[in-house]
C-alpha positions as a Python dict, from the first residue, in 0.01 Angstrom:
ca = {
    (1, 'M'): (0, 0, 0),
    (2, 'A'): (136, 343, -97),
    (3, 'G'): (94, 615, 162),
    (4, 'T'): (-106, 614, 482),
    (5, 'F'): (-422, 398, 501),
    (6, 'V'): (-736, 601, 578),
    (7, 'K'): (-1057, 483, 744),
    (8, 'I'): (-1352, 716, 789),
    (9, 'C'): (-1572, 591, 1071),
    (10, 'G'): (-1926, 657, 1180),
    (11, 'I'): (-2078, 645, 829),
    (12, 'T'): (-2457, 614, 839),
    (13, 'S'): (-2582, 665, 481),
    (14, 'E'): (-2524, 512, 138),
    (15, 'E'): (-2472, 854, -18),
    (16, 'Q'): (-2197, 957, 223),
    (17, 'A'): (-2037, 611, 209),
    (18, 'V'): (-2003, 626, -169),
    (19, 'E'): (-1886, 987, -171),
    (20, 'T'): (-1628, 910, 98),
    (21, 'A'): (-1500, 611, -94),
    (22, 'L'): (-1481, 801, -422),
    (23, 'S'): (-1294, 1080, -244),
    (24, 'G'): (-1015, 834, -165),
    (25, 'A'): (-1093, 655, 165),
    (26, 'D'): (-958, 300, 190),
    (27, 'A'): (-1225, 187, 436),
    (28, 'I'): (-1543, 301, 609),
    (29, 'G'): (-1652, 220, 961),
    (30, 'L'): (-2003, 117, 1056),
    (31, 'V'): (-2088, 139, 1425),
    (32, 'F'): (-2306, -140, 1568),
    (33, 'A'): (-2245, -46, 1933),
    (34, 'A'): (-2458, 198, 2132),
    (35, 'S'): (-2376, 538, 1981),
    (36, 'P'): (-2541, 830, 1801),
    (37, 'R'): (-2358, 691, 1493),
    (38, 'R'): (-2510, 348, 1524),
    (39, 'V'): (-2650, 186, 1207),
    (40, 'E'): (-2911, -87, 1182),
    (41, 'P'): (-2817, -410, 1002),
    (42, 'D'): (-3038, -346, 700),
    (43, 'A'): (-2889, 2, 653),
    (44, 'A'): (-2536, -134, 692),
    (45, 'R'): (-2602, -401, 433),
    (46, 'R'): (-2726, -141, 183),
    (47, 'I'): (-2425, 83, 251),
    (48, 'I'): (-2182, -204, 193),
    (49, 'E'): (-2357, -313, -127),
    (50, 'A'): (-2325, 46, -259),
    (51, 'L'): (-1948, 68, -200),
    (52, 'P'): (-1708, 61, -495),
    (53, 'P'): (-1475, -240, -528),
    (54, 'F'): (-1174, -270, -294),
    (55, 'V'): (-1310, -29, -35),
    (56, 'S'): (-1330, -220, 292),
    (57, 'S'): (-1620, -221, 538),
    (58, 'V'): (-1539, -235, 908),
    (59, 'G'): (-1798, -320, 1173),
    (60, 'V'): (-1734, -157, 1511),
    (61, 'F'): (-1844, -350, 1821),
    (62, 'V'): (-1815, -314, 2198),
    (63, 'D'): (-1838, -632, 2409),
    (64, 'E'): (-2098, -783, 2176),
    (65, 'E'): (-2191, -1150, 2189),
    (66, 'P'): (-1969, -1337, 1941),
    (67, 'E'): (-2269, -1512, 1784),
    (68, 'R'): (-2426, -1173, 1710),
    (69, 'I'): (-2106, -1042, 1554),
    (70, 'G'): (-2091, -1354, 1333),
    (71, 'E'): (-2450, -1301, 1224),
    (72, 'L'): (-2381, -941, 1129),
    (73, 'V'): (-2061, -1028, 943),
    (74, 'D'): (-2258, -1272, 729),
    (75, 'Y'): (-2569, -1064, 686),
    (76, 'C'): (-2404, -730, 613),
    (77, 'G'): (-2095, -860, 432),
    (78, 'L'): (-1844, -697, 667),
    (79, 'D'): (-1478, -724, 572),
    (80, 'F'): (-1338, -654, 919),
    (81, 'V'): (-1445, -656, 1283),
    (82, 'Q'): (-1312, -375, 1506),
    (83, 'L'): (-1340, -462, 1874),
    (84, 'H'): (-1351, -171, 2119),
    (85, 'G'): (-1439, -338, 2449),
    (86, 'Q'): (-1279, -580, 2690),
    (87, 'E'): (-1248, -858, 2431),
    (88, 'S'): (-976, -1113, 2513),
    (89, 'P'): (-719, -1256, 2272),
    (90, 'D'): (-927, -1574, 2259),
    (91, 'F'): (-1234, -1369, 2167),
    (92, 'C'): (-1035, -1210, 1882),
    (93, 'R'): (-924, -1555, 1766),
    (94, 'R'): (-1283, -1637, 1683),
    (95, 'F'): (-1283, -1360, 1422),
    (96, 'A'): (-938, -1408, 1275),
    (97, 'P'): (-839, -1300, 1016),
    (98, 'R'): (-1100, -1018, 1029),
    (99, 'A'): (-1024, -886, 1378),
    (100, 'I'): (-881, -546, 1462),
    (101, 'K'): (-838, -473, 1834),
    (102, 'A'): (-885, -119, 1962),
    (103, 'F'): (-728, 16, 2277),
    (104, 'R'): (-797, 340, 2459),
    (105, 'I'): (-459, 486, 2551),
    (106, 'R'): (-388, 649, 2887),
    (107, 'D'): (-15, 579, 2899),
    (108, 'E'): (249, 340, 2769),
    (109, 'R'): (129, 55, 2990),
    (110, 'E'): (-141, -32, 2737),
    (111, 'L'): (132, -119, 2486),
    (112, 'G'): (223, -421, 2696),
    (113, 'L'): (-116, -575, 2611),
    (114, 'L'): (-54, -588, 2236),
    (115, 'P'): (170, -897, 2199),
    (116, 'A'): (-91, -1136, 2340),
    (117, 'Y'): (-332, -1033, 2065),
    (118, 'E'): (-87, -1047, 1777),
    (119, 'P'): (-162, -1399, 1655),
    (120, 'W'): (-530, -1324, 1612),
    (121, 'V'): (-561, -968, 1483),
    (122, 'R'): (-479, -790, 1159),
    (123, 'G'): (-381, -473, 1337),
    (124, 'F'): (-433, -245, 1636),
    (125, 'L'): (-630, 79, 1656),
    (126, 'L'): (-510, 320, 1924),
    (127, 'D'): (-768, 569, 2042),
    (128, 'A'): (-778, 846, 2301),
    (129, 'W'): (-876, 744, 2654),
    (130, 'S'): (-1243, 780, 2742),
    (131, 'E'): (-1457, 636, 3020),
    (132, 'K'): (-1685, 509, 2744),
    (133, 'A'): (-1561, 225, 2523),
    (134, 'M'): (-1664, 419, 2214),
    (135, 'G'): (-1465, 735, 2160),
    (136, 'G'): (-1607, 1020, 1956),
    (137, 'T'): (-1491, 1275, 2216),
    (138, 'G'): (-1271, 1467, 1975),
    (139, 'S'): (-979, 1419, 2215),
    (140, 'T'): (-628, 1326, 2108),
    (141, 'F'): (-360, 1147, 2310),
    (142, 'D'): (21, 1148, 2329),
    (143, 'W'): (117, 1053, 1974),
    (144, 'S'): (465, 950, 2086),
    (145, 'I'): (299, 648, 2250),
    (146, 'A'): (156, 546, 1913),
    (147, 'R'): (501, 577, 1763),
    (148, 'K'): (640, 348, 2035),
    (149, 'A'): (367, 99, 1953),
    (150, 'R'): (544, 33, 1626),
    (151, 'T'): (821, -139, 1823),
    (152, 'A'): (579, -308, 2067),
    (153, 'T'): (406, -504, 1790),
    (154, 'R'): (474, -637, 1443),
    (155, 'K'): (116, -565, 1337),
    (156, 'P'): (-3, -243, 1168),
    (157, 'V'): (-95, 42, 1399),
    (158, 'I'): (-390, 267, 1316),
    (159, 'L'): (-404, 606, 1490),
    (160, 'A'): (-743, 745, 1601),
    (161, 'G'): (-871, 998, 1850),
    (162, 'G'): (-961, 1355, 1763),
    (163, 'L'): (-804, 1359, 1417),
    (164, 'D'): (-918, 1628, 1176),
    (165, 'P'): (-782, 1819, 875),
    (166, 'A'): (-594, 2064, 1098),
    (167, 'N'): (-393, 1810, 1299),
    (168, 'V'): (-361, 1493, 1093),
    (169, 'R'): (-41, 1599, 917),
    (170, 'E'): (132, 1654, 1252),
    (171, 'A'): (-16, 1330, 1386),
    (172, 'I'): (131, 1133, 1096),
    (173, 'S'): (466, 1312, 1135),
    (174, 'Q'): (488, 1230, 1507),
    (175, 'A'): (332, 885, 1522),
    (176, 'R'): (424, 738, 1183),
    (177, 'P'): (124, 507, 1191),
    (178, 'W'): (33, 255, 924),
    (179, 'G'): (-311, 417, 909),
    (180, 'V'): (-537, 687, 1048),
    (181, 'D'): (-905, 677, 1146),
    (182, 'A'): (-1130, 982, 1183),
    (183, 'S'): (-1493, 1032, 1278),
    (184, 'S'): (-1611, 1314, 1504),
    (185, 'G'): (-1358, 1563, 1364),
    (186, 'L'): (-1525, 1539, 1025),
    (187, 'E'): (-1887, 1578, 1129),
    (188, 'V'): (-2164, 1834, 1106),
    (189, 'R'): (-2330, 1634, 1384),
    (190, 'P'): (-2288, 1275, 1508),
    (191, 'G'): (-2350, 1043, 1219),
    (192, 'R'): (-2350, 1315, 950),
    (193, 'K'): (-2023, 1394, 782),
    (194, 'D'): (-1916, 1733, 650),
    (195, 'M'): (-1800, 1615, 309),
    (196, 'E'): (-1576, 1917, 253),
    (197, 'R'): (-1390, 1825, 571),
    (198, 'V'): (-1372, 1461, 466),
    (199, 'R'): (-1214, 1559, 134),
    (200, 'E'): (-978, 1802, 304),
    (201, 'F'): (-876, 1530, 553),
    (202, 'L'): (-809, 1279, 276),
    (203, 'E'): (-610, 1531, 70),
    (204, 'T'): (-402, 1625, 376),
    (205, 'V'): (-322, 1259, 455),
    (206, 'R'): (-221, 1188, 95),
    (207, 'A'): (3, 1495, 90),
    (208, 'A'): (165, 1382, 416),
    (209, 'G'): (258, 1049, 259),
}
């Protein structure tokens, strides 16, 4: 893959999914956990069916029953499963090779958790700390920790948490992640993207390399 991978999360409509993909996003995120950005299975299925080829769909879950996740993977056609709760390595194993494990970062101690998950995940998403499992707070965290994560794991590291067009270039420069993930920083309101900001974000990431 040339350049930094980009996922735009919290997509809730076919129109914005397609426009986001055609603007250059590599993946879109569909939230199935409790959130103002939550989508129902039928809507998620329609969104995924509308996507152009080679744009990945990522289902976002928090401590969901594994059977339910499996049902939604099959019904909606999800490419990846992003797990934001207290899911164990063994839980992630059930969804290999689709699993991406998210961690909310307070300090470097969280990096010690990554190796146990490595055999069962495709990558790690590092998000800003929040009391709630789902972020969306618009807060960032110490990007130097994300940079150190590159030596703590052999798997790709995706940087999230408060990214927007104004700070993503600096975030990439400091953290050197494999990918970036944005949601609340690109919204008019939760679940509704500002497409001008989405395009600006994507252009800034591409320019950053």
